N, C-alpha and C positions, 0 to 999 in steps of 0.2 A: 780834633782827630789825632789817632793811636795808630804811629808807623810799624811795621815789622817784618823783618826775613827768613822765611824756613827755605830749609833744602836735607839731603838725606844725612847729609855732617852735623848740624844744626839747627840754628837760633842764631838771630842779631837779637842787638838788646833794642828796648821801648824806644820810638822818638815818641815823643807830645805833641804836637802842632795846633796854635795857640789862631785864630785868628782863622780866614778862609784860607786854603791853597789855593795858588795856583803855581804852573809849570816851576819858577824861577821858587818857592815855597821847597817844592819839593823836588827839585835841583840840591837846595842847601841838607833836605834830609839827607840826600843819598850818596854828601859830599862829607856830611857828620858819620853813619854809618858804613862810607866807604871801606875802610880796617876790619870795620866787622865781620864789614861782608867776603870781603878779600879771602879773612883767613880761615873761614871755612873752605876755601879752596887751596892744591898744595899748585906749588909756583911754577907753572909753563904745565898744567892743568886747563882745557880746557873743558867748559861750562857757560850756559843756558842764561841769560836772565829771564823770566816768562812776567808779567806783567796783567792787569787787566787792560780793557782799551777806553778806561776814564779820561779825558782828554788832554788834562796833564800831564800822564803820562806819556800819548803819541805827540806833542807837539815836538815841533822839526830839533827843541829846542832841546829840551829832555830828551832825543833818540840821541845828539850829536853830545850828550852828558855824556853817557849812557858808556856809546862807542869809547868815548876822548876816555873817559876815569876807570869804564871797570870792566867791560868787555864787550869783544865787534856783536859775539851773539847773543842777538833778542830773539827770542824765540815770537813769535806771532803769537797770536793769543784773539779767539773770535768775541766779541762785547757780548753783554749778560749772557755767563757760560759759568757761571758758578763749579754747579759740578766742573766742569776741567778746567780746575784751579786749585787743589791743595789747603791753599791757606784759610779758602773760606770754609772748610770745614773745621780747622783748628780756630781762628775768628768766631764761630757758631761754638762750639766749648767752651773759651772764653768769654762769651757772654751768655753760657748757662752758670757758669763761676760766678758772673758778678754778679748780677738777676740774686742768686741764692741771695749773697752775702745786703743786700737790698741799703745800697746805697745811701747818706739823705743830704749828702751836697758836696759840688765838687773835691773837694780835698781826699772823703773817702771815697770817692767814683776811680779820683785816680789811683789812690791804696789800693785798693780793688781790684782797682785792669793790673798795676804789679805782680801781686797777691795769681792771679789767676797764669798770667805769665811764667808766671816762678812753678806753676802747676802745671802747665804743660810740659808732657815727656819728650824726650826722642826719639822712644819706639811710638808715642801718640801721631804724631810726627812719620814717621817713617813709612808709618802702617797708612796716615794718607796718603802720600805719595804712593805707597805702592798701590793704593785699590783706583787711581786710578786709569792703569792700560784697563782695566774689567764696566769702569763708565763709561770708557769710553766707546769698547766694546755695544757696551749696554745701548750708549745712545747710535750708534752705527745700524746695530737688530733693527732696530725700532722706526729708522729713517729711510732701512730698505724694503721691513714690511711697510711703511703707508705708503709707500711710491708707490708699489707694486698693488694694493688696495687700492689708492683712492686714481687710479688714469687710465684712460680707458684707450687700449691697442687699436688701431686699424691697418690691416690685412691690405 
């Protein structure tokens, strides 16, 4: 598994995790990335931590760890909603870059992932984040249309 974080100001280094990832391993990853995460924010600045709703992210222990070590501001995120998480667009770009290099073994795969991460530019990350508002608006419009068109009203 590969872990990384992004924000409007930059990205963290990659963390490669061997084996099955549980809440405890996730907290170890965050602990290892704590300085890199905090380096992206100015001292005293309010920022929000967003993660998907994978079980290991939402355990009581993981939430306590984040609140104790990173920020009290954990942004709730709906499950299974990659359109609302800009890092999913970054992972998709990386996946394409890695596939183009056609790694043949674990060593080549890791090197390819590292190269792809270096190729992800700040402007691309910012565009992914900026596009979030428009994607959210489209989802709201589709939901509103769905509800209006599919309900039978009795007066």
